The first five atom37 places (N, CA, C, CB, O) and aatype in JSON, in Angstrom:
{
  "aatype": [12, 2, 11, 11, 18, 18, 10, 13, 5, 19, 16, 16, 15, 18, 19, 16, 11, 2, 11, 10, 6, 0, 3, 19, 18, 10, 18, 9, 11, 11, 10, 3, 7, 16, 10, 9, 6, 0, 3, 1, 10, 15, 0, 13, 11, 11, 8, 13, 2, 0, 4, 9, 6, 10, 10, 2, 6, 6, 8, 8, 1, 4, 11, 0, 9, 15, 13, 3, 17, 13, 0, 4, 2, 11, 16, 1, 7, 6, 5, 2, 13, 15, 10, 8, 13, 1, 7, 15, 7, 9, 4, 2, 19, 15, 10, 16, 14, 0, 9, 18, 6, 14, 9, 15, 6, 15, 13],
  "atom_mask": [
    [1, 1, 1, 1, 1],
    [1, 1, 1, 1, 1],
    [1, 1, 1, 1, 1],
    [1, 1, 1, 1, 1],
    [1, 1, 1, 1, 1],
    [1, 1, 1, 1, 1],
    [1, 1, 1, 1, 1],
    [1, 1, 1, 1, 1],
    [1, 1, 1, 1, 1],
    [1, 1, 1, 1, 1],
    [1, 1, 1, 1, 1],
    [1, 1, 1, 1, 1],
    [1, 1, 1, 1, 1],
    [1, 1, 1, 1, 1],
    [1, 1, 1, 1, 1],
    [1, 1, 1, 1, 1],
    [1, 1, 1, 1, 1],
    [1, 1, 1, 1, 1],
    [1, 1, 1, 1, 1],
    [1, 1, 1, 1, 1],
    [1, 1, 1, 1, 1],
    [1, 1, 1, 1, 1],
    [1, 1, 1, 1, 1],
    [1, 1, 1, 1, 1],
    [1, 1, 1, 1, 1],
    [1, 1, 1, 1, 1],
    [1, 1, 1, 1, 1],
    [1, 1, 1, 1, 1],
    [1, 1, 1, 1, 1],
    [1, 1, 1, 1, 1],
    [1, 1, 1, 1, 1],
    [1, 1, 1, 1, 1],
    [1, 1, 1, 0, 1],
    [1, 1, 1, 1, 1],
    [1, 1, 1, 1, 1],
    [1, 1, 1, 1, 1],
    [1, 1, 1, 1, 1],
    [1, 1, 1, 1, 1],
    [1, 1, 1, 1, 1],
    [1, 1, 1, 1, 1],
    [1, 1, 1, 1, 1],
    [1, 1, 1, 1, 1],
    [1, 1, 1, 1, 1],
    [1, 1, 1, 1, 1],
    [1, 1, 1, 1, 1],
    [1, 1, 1, 1, 1],
    [1, 1, 1, 1, 1],
    [1, 1, 1, 1, 1],
    [1, 1, 1, 1, 1],
    [1, 1, 1, 1, 1],
    [1, 1, 1, 1, 1],
    [1, 1, 1, 1, 1],
    [1, 1, 1, 1, 1],
    [1, 1, 1, 1, 1],
    [1, 1, 1, 1, 1],
    [1, 1, 1, 1, 1],
    [1, 1, 1, 1, 1],
    [1, 1, 1, 1, 1],
    [1, 1, 1, 1, 1],
    [1, 1, 1, 1, 1],
    [1, 1, 1, 1, 1],
    [1, 1, 1, 1, 1],
    [1, 1, 1, 1, 1],
    [1, 1, 1, 1, 1],
    [1, 1, 1, 1, 1],
    [1, 1, 1, 1, 1],
    [1, 1, 1, 1, 1],
    [1, 1, 1, 1, 1],
    [1, 1, 1, 1, 1],
    [1, 1, 1, 1, 1],
    [1, 1, 1, 1, 1],
    [1, 1, 1, 1, 1],
    [1, 1, 1, 1, 1],
    [1, 1, 1, 1, 1],
    [1, 1, 1, 1, 1],
    [1, 1, 1, 1, 1],
    [1, 1, 1, 0, 1],
    [1, 1, 1, 1, 1],
    [1, 1, 1, 1, 1],
    [1, 1, 1, 1, 1],
    [1, 1, 1, 1, 1],
    [1, 1, 1, 1, 1],
    [1, 1, 1, 1, 1],
    [1, 1, 1, 1, 1],
    [1, 1, 1, 1, 1],
    [1, 1, 1, 1, 1],
    [1, 1, 1, 0, 1],
    [1, 1, 1, 1, 1],
    [1, 1, 1, 0, 1],
    [1, 1, 1, 1, 1],
    [1, 1, 1, 1, 1],
    [1, 1, 1, 1, 1],
    [1, 1, 1, 1, 1],
    [1, 1, 1, 1, 1],
    [1, 1, 1, 1, 1],
    [1, 1, 1, 1, 1],
    [1, 1, 1, 1, 1],
    [1, 1, 1, 1, 1],
    [1, 1, 1, 1, 1],
    [1, 1, 1, 1, 1],
    [1, 1, 1, 1, 1],
    [1, 1, 1, 1, 1],
    [1, 1, 1, 1, 1],
    [1, 1, 1, 1, 1],
    [1, 1, 1, 1, 1],
    [1, 1, 1, 1, 1],
    [1, 1, 1, 1, 1]
  ],
  "atom_positions": [
    [[114.28, 123.33, 78.13], [114.09, 122.18, 79.01], [113.94, 120.91, 78.17], [112.86, 122.4, 79.93], [113.18, 120.88, 77.2]],
    [[114.66, 119.88, 78.55], [114.61, 118.62, 77.83], [113.49, 117.75, 78.37], [115.95, 117.89, 77.93], [113.34, 117.59, 79.58]],
    [[112.7, 117.19, 77.46], [111.65, 116.25, 77.86], [112.2, 114.84, 77.78], [110.39, 116.4, 76.96], [113.08, 114.56, 76.97]],
    [[111.67, 113.96, 78.63], [112.08, 112.55, 78.6], [111.12, 111.78, 77.71], [112.11, 111.95, 80.03], [109.9, 111.92, 77.81]],
    [[111.69, 110.97, 76.85], [110.93, 110.14, 75.92], [111.47, 108.73, 75.94], [110.98, 110.72, 74.5], [112.56, 108.47, 76.45]],
    [[110.68, 107.83, 75.39], [111.14, 106.47, 75.13], [111.04, 106.24, 73.63], [110.3, 105.41, 75.93], [110.06, 106.63, 73.0]],
    [[112.05, 105.6, 73.07], [112.07, 105.27, 71.66], [111.58, 103.84, 71.48], [113.48, 105.45, 71.05], [112.18, 102.91, 72.02]],
    [[110.5, 103.65, 70.73], [109.96, 102.33, 70.4], [110.73, 101.83, 69.19], [108.39, 102.38, 70.12], [110.68, 102.44, 68.12]],
    [[111.45, 100.72, 69.36], [112.33, 100.26, 68.3], [112.24, 98.75, 68.1], [113.76, 100.66, 68.6], [112.4, 97.97, 69.04]],
    [[111.99, 98.34, 66.84], [112.02, 96.91, 66.48], [113.48, 96.57, 66.24], [111.12, 96.59, 65.2], [114.12, 97.14, 65.35]],
    [[114.01, 95.65, 67.03], [115.43, 95.32, 66.92], [115.68, 94.1, 66.04], [116.01, 95.08, 68.29], [116.72, 94.01, 65.39]],
    [[114.75, 93.16, 66.01], [114.88, 91.95, 65.19], [113.49, 91.52, 64.77], [115.6, 90.8, 65.97], [112.53, 91.68, 65.53]],
    [[113.36, 90.98, 63.56], [112.06, 90.45, 63.14], [112.26, 89.07, 62.52], [111.36, 91.4, 62.13], [113.35, 88.75, 62.04]],
    [[111.21, 88.27, 62.55], [111.25, 86.91, 62.06], [110.1, 86.68, 61.09], [111.18, 85.9, 63.24], [109.23, 87.54, 60.94]],
    [[110.09, 85.55, 60.43], [109.02, 85.21, 59.5], [107.73, 84.93, 60.29], [109.41, 83.97, 58.62], [107.75, 84.21, 61.28]],
    [[106.63, 85.52, 59.83], [105.35, 85.3, 60.5], [104.74, 83.99, 60.01], [104.38, 86.48, 60.26], [104.96, 83.58, 58.87]],
    [[103.95, 83.33, 60.89], [103.39, 82.02, 60.56], [101.95, 82.06, 60.08], [103.47, 81.12, 61.75], [101.49, 81.14, 59.41]],
    [[101.23, 83.13, 60.42], [99.81, 83.2, 60.05], [99.37, 84.65, 59.92], [98.93, 82.46, 61.1], [100.16, 85.58, 60.1]],
    [[98.08, 84.85, 59.6], [97.57, 86.2, 59.38], [97.61, 87.05, 60.64], [96.15, 86.14, 58.86], [97.87, 88.26, 60.56]],
    [[97.37, 86.45, 61.78], [97.42, 87.2, 63.03], [98.83, 87.74, 63.27], [96.98, 86.31, 64.21], [99.0, 88.93, 63.55]],
    [[99.82, 86.88, 63.17], [101.19, 87.33, 63.38], [101.58, 88.4, 62.36], [102.16, 86.15, 63.3], [102.29, 89.35, 62.69]],
    [[101.12, 88.23, 61.11], [101.42, 89.22, 60.07], [100.81, 90.58, 60.42], [100.9, 88.74, 58.7], [101.47, 91.61, 60.26]],
    [[99.56, 90.59, 60.89], [98.9, 91.84, 61.25], [99.54, 92.49, 62.48], [97.42, 91.61, 61.5], [99.68, 93.71, 62.54]],
    [[99.91, 91.67, 63.46], [100.58, 92.19, 64.65], [101.92, 92.81, 64.25], [100.79, 91.07, 65.72], [102.29, 93.88, 64.71]],
    [[102.64, 92.11, 63.38], [103.93, 92.64, 62.94], [103.75, 93.96, 62.18], [104.65, 91.61, 62.04], [104.54, 94.89, 62.38]],
    [[102.74, 94.06, 61.32], [102.49, 95.31, 60.6], [102.2, 96.46, 61.57], [101.32, 95.13, 59.62], [102.7, 97.57, 61.39]],
    [[101.38, 96.17, 62.59], [101.06, 97.18, 63.61], [102.34, 97.63, 64.33], [100.03, 96.63, 64.62], [102.57, 98.82, 64.51]],
    [[103.17, 96.67, 64.73], [104.4, 96.99, 65.45], [105.35, 97.76, 64.55], [105.08, 95.7, 65.97], [105.99, 98.71, 64.99]],
    [[105.44, 97.35, 63.3], [106.35, 98.01, 62.35], [105.94, 99.48, 62.14], [106.35, 97.26, 61.0], [106.8, 100.34, 61.94]],
    [[104.63, 99.77, 62.17], [104.17, 101.15, 62.05], [104.62, 102.01, 63.22], [102.66, 101.18, 61.94], [104.8, 103.22, 63.08]],
    [[104.8, 101.37, 64.38], [105.23, 102.1, 65.58], [106.74, 102.26, 65.66], [104.73, 101.39, 66.82], [107.24, 103.05, 66.46]],
    [[107.47, 101.52, 64.84], [108.93, 101.54, 64.89], [109.45, 102.98, 64.71], [109.52, 100.62, 63.79], [109.08, 103.67, 63.76]],
    [[110.29, 103.4, 65.64], [110.85, 104.75, 65.58], [110.03, 105.81, 66.26], [0.0, 0.0, 0.0], [110.38, 106.99, 66.22]],
    [[108.92, 105.42, 66.89], [108.04, 106.37, 67.57], [108.67, 106.83, 68.9], [106.65, 105.75, 67.82], [109.21, 106.02, 69.65]],
    [[108.57, 108.13, 69.16], [108.97, 108.67, 70.46], [107.73, 108.78, 71.34], [109.68, 110.05, 70.3], [106.72, 109.35, 70.93]],
    [[107.81, 108.25, 72.55], [106.69, 108.26, 73.48], [107.12, 109.06, 74.71], [106.26, 106.8, 73.88], [108.16, 108.79, 75.31]],
    [[106.32, 110.05, 75.08], [106.63, 110.84, 76.27], [106.67, 109.92, 77.49], [105.6, 111.99, 76.48], [105.8, 109.05, 77.64]],
    [[107.66, 110.11, 78.34], [107.84, 109.24, 79.5], [106.61, 109.22, 80.4], [109.06, 109.69, 80.3], [106.26, 108.17, 80.95]],
    [[105.95, 110.36, 80.57], [104.78, 110.4, 81.45], [103.54, 109.77, 80.79], [104.48, 111.84, 81.85], [102.52, 109.61, 81.46]],
    [[103.61, 109.42, 79.51], [102.5, 108.76, 78.81], [102.81, 107.29, 78.5], [102.18, 109.5, 77.51], [102.05, 106.63, 77.8]],
    [[103.93, 106.78, 79.03], [104.36, 105.41, 78.74], [103.33, 104.38, 79.21], [105.71, 105.13, 79.38], [103.05, 103.42, 78.5]],
    [[102.79, 104.57, 80.38], [101.79, 103.64, 80.91], [100.55, 103.6, 80.01], [101.4, 104.04, 82.35], [100.03, 102.53, 79.72]],
    [[100.09, 104.76, 79.58], [98.92, 104.84, 78.68], [99.24, 104.19, 77.33], [98.49, 106.32, 78.47], [98.4, 103.51, 76.75]],
    [[100.47, 104.39, 76.84], [100.88, 103.77, 75.59], [100.83, 102.24, 75.7], [102.3, 104.23, 75.2], [100.32, 101.57, 74.8]],
    [[101.35, 101.7, 76.8], [101.35, 100.24, 76.98], [99.91, 99.7, 77.02], [102.1, 99.86, 78.29], [99.63, 98.66, 76.43]],
    [[99.01, 100.4, 77.71], [97.61, 99.97, 77.77], [96.98, 99.98, 76.38], [96.82, 100.87, 78.72], [96.27, 99.04, 76.01]],
    [[97.24, 101.04, 75.62], [96.71, 101.13, 74.25], [97.29, 100.01, 73.38], [97.03, 102.52, 73.63], [96.56, 99.39, 72.61]],
    [[98.58, 99.77, 73.49], [99.24, 98.7, 72.73], [98.6, 97.35, 73.06], [100.77, 98.68, 73.05], [98.28, 96.58, 72.16]],
    [[98.43, 97.08, 74.36], [97.81, 95.82, 74.8], [96.41, 95.67, 74.21], [97.74, 95.76, 76.34], [96.04, 94.59, 73.75]],
    [[95.63, 96.75, 74.22], [94.26, 96.71, 73.69], [94.27, 96.43, 72.18], [93.54, 98.05, 73.97], [93.42, 95.68, 71.69]],
    [[95.21, 97.02, 71.46], [95.29, 96.79, 70.01], [95.64, 95.33, 69.7], [96.33, 97.72, 69.37], [95.08, 94.75, 68.76]],
    [[96.54, 94.74, 70.46], [96.89, 93.33, 70.24], [95.69, 92.45, 70.57], [98.12, 92.93, 71.11], [95.43, 91.48, 69.85]],
    [[94.96, 92.77, 71.64], [93.76, 92.0, 71.98], [92.72, 92.08, 70.87], [93.15, 92.51, 73.3], [92.08, 91.08, 70.54]],
    [[92.57, 93.25, 70.29], [91.63, 93.43, 69.18], [92.03, 92.56, 67.99], [91.58, 94.91, 68.75], [91.17, 91.93, 67.36]],
    [[93.31, 92.51, 67.68], [93.79, 91.67, 66.59], [93.58, 90.19, 66.91], [95.28, 91.94, 66.31], [93.25, 89.4, 66.03]],
    [[93.78, 89.82, 68.18], [93.52, 88.43, 68.59], [92.06, 88.06, 68.35], [93.88, 88.23, 70.08], [91.76, 86.97, 67.87]],
    [[91.15, 88.98, 68.67], [89.72, 88.72, 68.48], [89.37, 88.67, 66.99], [88.88, 89.81, 69.17], [88.56, 87.84, 66.57]],
    [[89.98, 89.54, 66.2], [89.72, 89.58, 64.77], [90.16, 88.28, 64.08], [90.44, 90.77, 64.15], [89.51, 87.82, 63.14]],
    [[91.24, 87.71, 64.55], [91.77, 86.46, 63.99], [91.58, 85.33, 65.01], [93.29, 86.61, 63.6], [92.54, 84.67, 65.41]],
    [[90.35, 85.13, 65.42], [90.04, 84.18, 66.5], [90.4, 82.74, 66.16], [88.58, 84.26, 66.83], [90.53, 81.92, 67.08]],
    [[90.56, 82.41, 64.9], [90.91, 81.03, 64.53], [92.41, 80.75, 64.71], [90.5, 80.77, 63.09], [92.82, 79.59, 64.75]],
    [[93.2, 81.8, 64.82], [94.64, 81.64, 65.06], [94.88, 81.57, 66.57], [95.45, 82.83, 64.42], [94.08, 82.07, 67.36]],
    [[95.99, 80.95, 66.94], [96.36, 80.91, 68.35], [96.65, 82.35, 68.81], [97.61, 79.99, 68.58], [97.44, 83.06, 68.2]],
    [[95.99, 82.74, 69.89], [96.13, 84.12, 70.4], [97.59, 84.43, 70.74], [95.25, 84.32, 71.65], [98.34, 83.58, 71.23]],
    [[97.97, 85.65, 70.47], [99.32, 86.11, 70.78], [99.32, 86.73, 72.17], [99.84, 87.13, 69.71], [98.51, 87.6, 72.48]],
    [[100.23, 86.27, 72.99], [100.38, 86.85, 74.32], [101.81, 87.36, 74.46], [100.04, 85.79, 75.45], [102.73, 86.87, 73.81]],
    [[101.97, 88.34, 75.3], [103.28, 88.99, 75.44], [103.4, 89.62, 76.81], [103.49, 90.05, 74.35], [102.41, 89.77, 77.53]],
    [[104.6, 89.97, 77.16], [104.89, 90.64, 78.43], [105.86, 91.78, 78.19], [105.46, 89.65, 79.47], [106.72, 91.7, 77.31]],
    [[105.72, 92.85, 78.97], [106.7, 93.92, 78.99], [107.67, 93.62, 80.13], [106.03, 95.34, 79.17], [107.23, 93.35, 81.25]],
    [[108.96, 93.64, 79.86], [109.97, 93.38, 80.88], [110.83, 94.62, 81.07], [110.84, 92.17, 80.49], [111.26, 95.25, 80.11]],
    [[111.08, 94.95, 82.32], [112.05, 96.0, 82.63], [113.43, 95.35, 82.59], [111.76, 96.68, 84.05], [113.65, 94.32, 83.23]],
    [[114.33, 95.94, 81.84], [115.69, 95.4, 81.78], [116.69, 96.45, 82.23], [116.02, 94.92, 80.34], [116.34, 97.3, 83.05]],
    [[117.89, 96.43, 81.74], [118.95, 97.32, 82.22], [118.58, 98.8, 82.1], [120.23, 97.05, 81.45], [117.58, 99.16, 81.47]],
    [[119.4, 99.64, 82.7], [119.13, 101.08, 82.69], [120.1, 101.8, 81.75], [119.23, 101.67, 84.11], [121.25, 101.41, 81.6]],
    [[119.6, 102.87, 81.12], [120.42, 103.74, 80.27], [120.34, 105.14, 80.86], [119.94, 103.71, 78.77], [119.24, 105.68, 81.02]],
    [[121.46, 105.73, 81.17], [121.51, 107.07, 81.77], [120.58, 107.18, 82.97], [121.14, 108.14, 80.72], [119.93, 108.21, 83.16]],
    [[120.51, 106.12, 83.77], [119.67, 106.13, 84.97], [118.2, 105.88, 84.72], [0.0, 0.0, 0.0], [117.42, 105.85, 85.68]],
    [[117.79, 105.71, 83.46], [116.38, 105.48, 83.14], [116.18, 104.02, 82.76], [115.92, 106.41, 81.98], [117.04, 103.4, 82.14]],
    [[115.04, 103.48, 83.14], [114.72, 102.06, 82.9], [114.45, 101.77, 81.41], [113.5, 101.65, 83.73], [113.72, 102.51, 80.76]],
    [[115.05, 100.71, 80.89], [114.74, 100.2, 79.55], [113.65, 99.15, 79.67], [116.01, 99.59, 78.86], [113.51, 98.51, 80.72]],
    [[112.86, 98.97, 78.61], [111.83, 97.94, 78.59], [111.98, 97.1, 77.33], [110.42, 98.56, 78.66], [112.44, 97.58, 76.29]],
    [[111.6, 95.84, 77.45], [111.65, 94.93, 76.32], [110.3, 94.24, 76.21], [112.81, 93.88, 76.49], [109.65, 93.96, 77.22]],
    [[109.88, 93.96, 74.98], [108.61, 93.29, 74.72], [108.92, 91.85, 74.33], [107.78, 94.02, 73.61], [109.66, 91.61, 73.37]],
    [[108.37, 90.9, 75.07], [108.62, 89.48, 74.81], [107.32, 88.79, 74.43], [109.26, 88.8, 76.04], [106.36, 88.79, 75.2]],
    [[107.28, 88.19, 73.23], [106.11, 87.44, 72.78], [106.24, 86.0, 73.25], [105.96, 87.51, 71.25], [107.24, 85.34, 72.98]],
    [[105.21, 85.51, 73.94], [105.21, 84.12, 74.43], [104.68, 83.2, 73.34], [104.35, 83.98, 75.72], [103.61, 83.45, 72.78]],
    [[105.43, 82.16, 73.03], [104.95, 81.14, 72.11], [105.09, 81.5, 70.64], [0.0, 0.0, 0.0], [104.79, 80.67, 69.78]],
    [[105.52, 82.7, 70.33], [105.75, 83.05, 68.93], [106.86, 84.08, 68.86], [104.44, 83.58, 68.25], [106.92, 84.99, 69.69]],
    [[107.72, 83.94, 67.91], [108.83, 84.87, 67.77], [108.61, 85.85, 66.65], [0.0, 0.0, 0.0], [109.32, 85.8, 65.64]],
    [[107.64, 86.73, 66.79], [107.34, 87.69, 65.72], [108.51, 88.66, 65.54], [106.04, 88.46, 66.04], [109.03, 88.82, 64.44]],
    [[108.9, 89.28, 66.63], [110.0, 90.25, 66.57], [110.44, 90.58, 67.99], [109.58, 91.54, 65.81], [109.8, 90.19, 68.97]],
    [[111.53, 91.29, 68.09], [112.01, 91.82, 69.36], [111.83, 93.32, 69.35], [113.49, 91.43, 69.63], [112.16, 93.99, 68.37]],
    [[111.3, 93.85, 70.44], [111.03, 95.29, 70.54], [111.65, 95.81, 71.83], [109.5, 95.58, 70.5], [111.61, 95.15, 72.86]],
    [[112.23, 97.0, 71.74], [112.75, 97.63, 72.95], [112.18, 99.04, 73.07], [114.3, 97.66, 72.94], [111.9, 99.71, 72.08]],
    [[112.03, 99.48, 74.3], [111.67, 100.86, 74.63], [112.87, 101.43, 75.37], [110.33, 100.95, 75.51], [113.12, 101.09, 76.53]],
    [[113.6, 102.3, 74.71], [114.84, 102.83, 75.25], [114.67, 104.3, 75.58], [116.0, 102.63, 74.25], [114.1, 105.05, 74.78]],
    [[115.15, 104.73, 76.75], [115.05, 106.15, 77.1], [115.79, 107.03, 76.09], [115.6, 106.39, 78.5], [116.89, 106.69, 75.65]],
    [[115.18, 108.14, 75.74], [115.8, 109.1, 74.81], [115.52, 110.5, 75.32], [115.25, 108.92, 73.35], [114.46, 110.76, 75.87]],
    [[116.48, 111.39, 75.13], [116.28, 112.79, 75.51], [116.1, 113.57, 74.23], [117.47, 113.36, 76.36], [116.94, 113.51, 73.33]],
    [[115.03, 114.31, 74.16], [114.71, 115.1, 72.97], [115.15, 116.53, 73.21], [113.19, 115.04, 72.64], [114.7, 117.17, 74.16]],
    [[116.02, 117.01, 72.36], [116.46, 118.39, 72.44], [116.02, 119.1, 71.16], [118.01, 118.49, 72.63], [116.53, 118.79, 70.08]],
    [[115.06, 120.04, 71.25], [114.59, 120.73, 70.05], [115.71, 121.47, 69.35], [113.48, 121.69, 70.41], [116.6, 122.03, 69.99]],
    [[115.66, 121.48, 68.03], [116.63, 122.21, 67.24], [116.32, 123.68, 67.37], [116.62, 121.76, 65.76], [115.15, 124.08, 67.41]],
    [[117.34, 124.47, 67.42], [117.17, 125.93, 67.54], [116.34, 126.46, 66.39], [118.54, 126.64, 67.58], [116.45, 125.98, 65.26]],
    [[115.52, 127.45, 66.67], [114.66, 128.04, 65.65], [115.42, 128.99, 64.73], [113.49, 128.77, 66.29], [114.82, 129.61, 63.86]],
    [[116.72, 129.11, 64.91], [117.49, 130.04, 64.1], [117.82, 129.5, 62.7], [118.77, 130.39, 64.81], [118.42, 130.2, 61.88]],
    [[117.42, 128.26, 62.41], [117.71, 127.69, 61.1], [116.75, 128.18, 60.06], [117.67, 126.18, 61.15], [116.85, 127.8, 58.89]]
  ]
}
C-alpha cells in the first residue's frame, strides 16, 4: 500500500539581510528534502509556525518575519502548497505531493 506524503522543497534562496533571516533560512534548509505524511501535514505546519515565532522572539530587535501558506495548483489530484514570506525574500518553498513506494526487501 502506498502512503501519501508531501515533499518539503526549497526551490529558490536569496541573500539574508540579518541574523533572524539567516537563522530562519538555516532552519528551512534543514527541512529541505523532508517527506511529511499527508495526514500529519496540518501538525507539521503548526510546528513550523511555532518554530518561526520562536526565532522571531529570539531576535526581537529584527523585524519579525511573517509568512503564509498558499494552496496552489494540483499534482496527480493532490493539492500543492507554497510558502510565501511577507516583506522579506528569504527563499521560496513548496510542499509537493509525493507517493512513497518502499523498495522490495529482496535486495
